[in-house]
C-alpha positions in Angstrom: -16.0 -10.7 16.8 -14.3 -11.5 13.8 -11.8 -9.1 11.4 -13.2 -7.6 8.5 -12.0 -5.2 5.5 -13.7 -3.1 3.5 -12.3 -1.4 0.6 -14.8 0.9 -1.4 -14.4 2.6 -4.5 -16.4 6.5 -4.6 -16.9 8.2 -7.6 -13.9 10.4 -8.0 -15.7 13.9 -8.9 -17.2 13.9 -5.1 -16.7 16.9 -3.0 -14.3 16.3 0.1 -17.4 16.9 2.6 -19.0 14.0 0.5 -16.5 11.5 0.9 -16.1 12.3 4.4 -19.9 12.0 5.3 -19.7 8.3 3.7 -16.3 7.3 5.4 -18.1 8.6 9.0 -21.3 7.3 8.3 -19.4 3.8 8.0 -17.4 4.4 10.9 -21.2 5.1 13.1 -22.3 2.0 11.8 -19.5 0.1 13.0 -18.9 1.9 16.6 -22.9 1.9 17.0 -22.8 -1.9 17.0 -19.7 -2.2 19.5 -17.3 -2.8 16.4 -13.8 -1.8 16.7 -11.8 0.1 13.9 -8.4 -0.3 13.7 -7.3 1.2 10.6 -8.9 3.9 8.3 -7.0 4.8 5.1 -7.7 6.9 2.2 -5.4 5.8 -0.6 -6.9 8.3 -3.0 -7.7 9.2 -6.6 -6.4 6.2 -9.0 -7.2 5.1 -12.5 -9.8 2.0 -13.0 -8.5 -1.0 -14.7 -11.7 -0.5 -16.2 -15.3 1.8 -16.5 -17.1 1.1 -14.0 -20.7 3.2 -14.5 -19.0 5.2 -16.8 -16.3 6.9 -14.5 -12.7 6.5 -15.2 -11.1 7.1 -11.9 -12.4 6.7 -8.5 -11.4 7.2 -4.7 -10.4 4.3 -2.9 -10.4 3.6 1.1 -10.2 1.5 3.4 -11.7 0.5 6.7 -9.8 -2.6 8.7 -12.3 -3.3 11.7 -13.5 -6.6 14.1 -17.1 -7.0 14.4 -19.8 -9.2 13.6 -21.7 -10.4 10.8 -24.7 -7.6 11.2 -22.4 -4.9 10.7 -21.2 -6.3 7.7 -24.4 -6.7 6.4 -25.1 -3.1 7.5 -22.3 -1.6 6.0 -22.7 -3.8 2.7 -26.8 -2.6 2.6 -25.6 1.2 2.8 -22.9 0.8 0.0 -25.5 -0.9 -2.1 -27.7 1.8 -1.5 -25.3 4.8 -2.2 -25.2 5.7 -5.9 -22.1 7.7 -4.9 -20.5 4.2 -4.0 -19.0 2.4 -7.7 -17.7 -0.9 -5.8 -17.0 -1.9 -2.8 -15.1 -5.4 -1.2 -15.9 -6.8 2.3 -13.1 -9.4 3.4 -12.8 -11.6 6.6 -9.1 -11.4 7.5 -7.1 -13.5 10.1 -5.7 -11.6 13.2 -6.3 -10.4 16.8 -10.3 -9.4 17.1 -10.2 -8.0 20.4 -9.6 -4.4 20.9 -6.0 -5.0 22.8 -4.8 -7.7 19.8 -5.4 -4.6 17.6 -3.6 -2.0 19.6 -0.6 -4.7 19.5 -1.1 -4.7 15.6 -1.2 -1.6 15.0 1.6 -0.6 17.2 3.7 -3.3 15.6 3.2 -2.2 12.2 3.7 1.5 13.1 7.2 0.3 15.1 7.9 -1.4 11.6 7.4 1.7 9.5 9.6 3.7 11.6 12.7 1.3 11.4 12.3 1.2 7.5 12.0 4.7 7.4 15.3 5.3 9.4 16.9 2.6 6.9 16.1 4.4 4.3 17.5 7.4 5.6 20.7 5.9 6.6 21.2 4.2 3.2 20.4 7.0 1.4 23.2 9.4 3.4 25.6 6.2 3.2 25.0 6.6 -0.6 25.9 9.7 -0.6 29.0 9.4 1.2 29.7 6.4 -1.0 29.4 9.0 -4.1 31.6 11.8 -2.2 34.4 9.2 -1.7 34.1 8.2 -5.3 34.8 12.0 -6.4 37.7 12.2 -4.3 39.3 9.3 -5.6 38.5 10.3 -8.8 40.1 13.6 -8.8 43.6 11.9 -7.3 44.2 8.6 -9.4 42.9 7.4 -12.9 41.5 3.6 -12.1 41.4 1.2 -15.2 37.7 0.0 -16.0 36.7 -3.6 -17.2 35.4 -3.7 -20.7 31.7 -3.0 -20.6 31.0 -5.7 -23.1 32.3 -9.4 -23.6 32.8 -11.0 -26.6 30.9 -14.2 -27.2 33.0 -17.3 -29.1 31.5 -19.7 -31.3 32.6 -23.3 -31.3 35.0 -23.1 -33.9 37.0 -20.0 -31.4 36.8 -21.9 -28.8 38.3 -25.3 -29.7 41.1 -22.6 -31.2 41.5 -21.2 -27.5 41.5 -24.6 -26.0 38.5 -24.3 -24.0 
């Protein structure tokens, strides 16, 4: 089994039921042919860089899966037939192609996301502490400030200054 990613752009004016039907059909194609889905992301409605079939907006979604060539061929065949799909792209991806390896990748990515979230919350609270500390010190004493601009000397002024 090899690892693939499919990104598709669907018409933005579709109902939520139609969108879920397209995604579920893709999932059943993968699972019926003994493929393994690692991740399914709905990226949402976005402005297109250029018009595609007279559409300026599109709804993006991504399916990351492991499977073989016939799965990819069948998904692409269905996307070509469906008029609701504006564009799609399938990319062969490096990475684990077994279920256990994919589970480990997903767990590692989730751990990393959690760690980043904790760090960002910690930095936000420390930034709030710093501003509170600055407010306390500003009330008690006046600190001299550095000038906002620096003077740029021309060559004549530099020779007069001894630089």
